[in-house]
N, C-alpha and C positions, 0 to 999 in steps of 0.2 A: 326563276331571275337565275343567267344564268351567273359563273362566277367571273370576275373583271379577270381578266387576262392579263400580264405584265406588261406587255407595251400599252392598252386602256390603263393603266396606269400612270403608267407615264405621263401618258396625253394627260390624264386626269389631272396629276401631278402640273405640268408645264404651263394648262390656262388657266391653276389656283396661281400660280410663280406670277403669272402674267397678269392679273387684277392684282398683286399685291406690289406688282414693282413701280407700279403707277406714281400710287399714293410714298409708299418705301423711298422714291426717287423724287418728288416734289419737297415733301419734309427735310431727305437729305440736303437741298436745295435752299431750303430756307433757314435753315440753322447754320448754310455757311459750309456746309462743310465740303464744297465742292468749291470753295473760294479760298483765299488766301487772305493777307494781309496786304501784300505785294501785291497783291492784280484790283489791289482799288485804287480806281481815278480816280484825283481830283475833282468837282470839276465844285470851282465854288462862287459862284457869278463877280460879280460888280463890287470894285471897294469894300473887301471884306472889313469888317470889322470885329473886334475879341473885346466884352463890352466890362469895365470892370466893378469888383461888387458884386456880382453874380456866383460866389462858386458855389458848382453844386446842387443846379436850382431844379428838380425832375420834373416842373411840371412848367408853365405860362400862359396866363388868357388875356386876350386883346380885352378892354373894359371899351370898345366902341363909345359910351356916351361919350368919356373923354381924351378917348385916344392914346390910355394911356398903360400899359402892359402891367401884370400883374401877378410876382412868380414865387415862391414857398423856398428859401435856400436853404443851404444852410454857409452859418460865417465858419469855419474853419474845414475846414478836406477832413481831417486825419481821422472825423467822424464816422463818418460813411466807412471811411475799412476799416473799422473796427467792430461798427453795432449797423445789421442793415438790414432790419427780416427778411424784407418781399427776396432778398438777394439769397434767406437760408445762412446770414451773417449774423451771428451770436457772440462770434470769437471776446470782445470786450466791454460788457453795456455796463464798466466803471467810465469806461470812454464816454458815455453822453449822461451820464449823471448832471452835466451843468450843461447844456446838450447849447451850440449858438445859434439853434434853425433860428426864422426868424421871416418877414414879407416882406416880401420892395416890392420898388415902384420902378418901373424906367418907363424913360419918355423918350419914346420914337423918335423925335426933332432931335433933339441935342448928343444923345444914347448915351446915356448917362443914369445912374439906379442909384436909391436914395433906400433907408431901410424902413421901417417905419416900428416911431413904440409902441408895442405893445401892452396898452392899457391895462390891469388886473391881473394878470398873467404872471407866471412866477415859474411855471415848471417847466422839463426839458420840452423842446420841439424838436423832434426827430422827422425832419416834412419828408413827402409824396405827394401824391397828387391831390389838387386843388380844386375849387370854383367861385362861382361871380354868382350873387343874383344881387339883383339892379332892381331898389322897387321900381315900381309903377309909377309911385304917384312921386316920390322924389331922386329923379336923374342922378342923380351926386350920394345917394346913401345903398352901400354896397355890402353887403353883408358875403366873409369873405367865409369857406371853408375848409375846410387842414388835415384832411390825414395827417395823425400824428404816433410812432410808432413808441413807444417806450417797453424798459426791462418792465418783467412782471412781478411785484414783488412779492406774490404767494410762491415763483419759484427761488427766486435769490436770495429772498431771509428765511427760508424755510431751512431750515438744521437739511432736513429731509423728503425735500416734496417731491409728491407723484409724478409716475411717468409722465402719468396722462396732460399734468399744468402746463400748459404753457408756457415758452418764454419771453413771449413779448405778449404786453396787454396792449396793444392799437384800438384806438380810440380817436373818433375828429372833436373837434373845434372849431367851436366858429366864433368869429369876429367880427363887429360890426366899423362902419369904418367909412371917412365923406372926401368927400373930392374935393381933394386944394390941402389937408391936412396930414401931422406925418406922424397920426399915430392912430392908430386899431384898438377897440375897448372887446377883453375878450368875453365874452355874454356868456358862453358855456363849453364845457366841454361832452361827448356821447359818448355811450357804451351798450353795448347790448352781447350777450351770447352769440350774437348772429352775427356779428361783426369780428370776423376770424382772422383773416387775409387779405385787410381794404386796402385798395392800391389805389382806386382812383376814385369819385366824387362828381355826382348833379344833383346840380338841386334846383329845386322846383318849385320853395317858396322858402324865408327864413329861417321857416319850421322840416322843413318835409326833404330831403334826397334819395339820391340811389346812390350804394356804395356794390367796389366789386369785391370779391373776394377772388383771386387771383390760383387760387389754390387751395384744396381743401386739403392736404398733410403740407403741417409748416416744415418741414423736416424729413430726410433722408432718402431709402428708394423712391417710393412710393410716391415721393413728389416729380421728384427726379423721370419717373412714370409717366406724371402728367407734362412734362415738356417735353416725351419725346413720342409719344402714343397716340395723341391725338383723341379727336370727341370721340366716336367708337368703343376705343376700350377706354380709355382714359377721365370722360362726362364725367364727373363727380362733383364739380363741384357750383357755384350759384351768384345771383342776384342779386339784394335785397336792398328792396324797399324803407327807409324809416323813417317815424313822425316824430317830432316832442311835442310834448303839449304847453313847455314851457321855454322861454329862453334864461330863466332868471332861479334856476340850480344848476347854481355853480360849484356848490359844496359834496353834489353826490349826479355823478354823467350817468346813473341807472335810473335816478328819480324820473315820472315823466314818458316815455321813453318805448315806443313800438314800433316794433318790428316785423318784419313777414319778407319773405322771401316771394321776390319779384318773378323771379327765372331760375330754374334747378334743371342739372345735368349738365352741363356746359364746361368745357375744355378750356384752363384757361383765361376768362375773361379778367383784361387789363388796365385800360383806358376805355375812356366814357366823355363822349363832347357833344354839343348842339350841335346838330346839323343843317339843313338848310329851311328849315320853321321849325315847326313852335314841335309840331306831332315827331319830331326825326331826331332820335335817339341814335347818338352813332356808340355801338360799342364796335374795340379791339378786339381780339380773341391773341397775345403775342405770341407765339411761339408758334402756331399754325400759320400767322400775315394773312389773316382777312380779318376785314372789314364790316359789319355787317349792321343793317339797317334798320332797327326797329322801335314800335310805337307802344304808347300803351291800348292795351287791350282793348275792342271799343268794343267786346260785349262783356266787356266786368270793367269798366274803370276806374268806379270805385276801388275794388280791390291792386289798385297801382300794379296787379302783373302786365308781363312788358312781353307780346307779341313779335318776333321775328321776323320781317319779309325779306329778306333778300342781302347777296354776302357778295366779296368781293376776293378774289386771288391775288393777296403781290408775294412780288419772287424770293423777300425776306420776310424776317421779324421788325412787327409794326409796336408802336407806344399809343402813348396819348395824341387821338385825332382830333382834328380842330376843321371847321369850316370857314371860309374867306368869302363874304359875299361883297362882288366888287363894288366902291360906291362909285364906280363911271358910269356903270353901262346906263347905256341911253334907258334899259327896260329893261327888267327882271325874263331872259334866257332871251333876248333879242342876242343878232351876229355876236355882239361887238360885250359880250358880256361874261368876262373870261374865271365867276365864280365857280368854287370846284371846294375839292376834297385836300387834307395836307395827309400825310400819312409817312413821320418821320420812324428812322428803324435801323435796325442792327444785321447789316449783311453777312458778317463775322457772325454771328452770333451765337456759338459754341462754345468762345472764346471768354464771356460774360464770369463765367460765374468761375472760373480758373483764378484772372484777373480782378475781381471782388474786393482781394485786400492789399492791391497794390496801386499804390500812390501813379507808378509811375506806366503803368497798363497801356495799350493804344490799343482802343475798342473803335475798329472802323465806323462813319454812318452815312447814314439815304436819307433824305424825304423824298417821296413822292407824291405830285401833282394826281390828280384828277379831276377833268371836268365835267362837274355835273355828275348824276346818277349814274354810274357802270359806262362813262366817260374814258377817255385815250387814259392810259399810264406815262407820266412823263416821272423820269428820274428828276427832280427839279435842283440838286443838291448831293454831293457829297465828298466826303473825309478819309483818308485812311490811317485815321485817331491820332496825331500831331500835331491837330488843332483844334479838336474838339472831340471828343471822344461817348459814348455810350446815350446816343439820341435816343429824348424821351420825352420831348415836345417842339412843336415847332408852331409860330404863326406869321400873314402875311400882312404888312399892314402898305396898304396902296398908297401909289407916285397919281400925284395931278397927271393927267396923258399931254396936256396940252405941255406939259414942263418937257418934254422929252419925243416934241412936236407929232401925239398921235400915240407912241406907242404907250402895249400896257405893258407897267411894271410895278414891280410891288420889293416891299426892306422885307424882305426872310428873315426871321429872329429863329434859332434853333439850339435847343438847349439840353443837356446831359444829365443822368441823375449822380455820373461820377465822372464832371468833368470842370475842370480850373474856370472855363467859363464861359457863357452865353456868349455866343458871335451873330453878327447883322450882315450881311450882305443883297446889295441889288442884282435881284429878277427877271425877266423876263416872260411873262404872261401869253 
């Protein structure tokens, strides 16, 4: 074989650079390096409202059966800026020793929020992703699954903790709530070595659920590589299936817990959501800005492993996905059916880390709407960070078309994990 000449080498190098340029350019765009806060134009819909008593609600879910919204929020904004392991913020664990995080119910008709009294629960609650499971035999019975990022006593109470000892000891809390009451009863905590960096939860029964580990590394340079390098270089994390044999093990979070990896070697799995049907499991890869449709592997359903089916690229980072079922469609898939996927995100995401300890930071938000699988991508809402910051979840609540002369509209609810309050606004669909 003849040696490669210098011109041929440069041709090959240029071709290789061209292959790299497209994904590098995309990653820069998604992370917001090609945008500035000043370039973000507000798209606020109609009648924008800020909802009181909804501080730093990282996640929100629409309980269709009751029409209510459920959210996990912090009671005091200072806690998040001192301790939040999902953003590698371990600055002051003492700030959350008596954390005022809690569960909140929002009435979308009155735009008011009320805090549930947590019975049988006295631990700090550092909230993150949540999910709801409604008992099919009793639609007023709701199980609420909540990620809780506690400081690890094995690290902070030790005079000389091992370098491998994690600073956070995250777990999942399971509560029972009856619609119409003001309380939620704590059933148990769930912890397992496979639950490392939990971000969101997807409940499949009162005793089974999936969680995403959004990073393999909890902090440091390798974690940063996970954020910027992508699937081919840093596909290191996983999604875990968890089941518990009993809901009465209040004293031992490790008791009667079985966990297994449902999907491995995935980069930055973040939000989880229920899609257009029971088999449509939504997964968001946050930093890459990708929505994935998955299902339980039909070739081995007993294993609870997931099979990834298709993905959609968005132009910014994403967080918790949701699916809006149009309650006023004449039939599913009809011309008047505006059902679709709702994807909140952060168009200047590279500032989130530096702003993580800044209560006055401005982190622009976007909410994208995809009508149907693979449908048109539409920017439904945008804010420059002055009204709401760090979008992490959004849901739609439909408006009766007859009230609007047949026009399809809905109230869009958007929340952020560093935001002072949730917002609601009327949008056209």
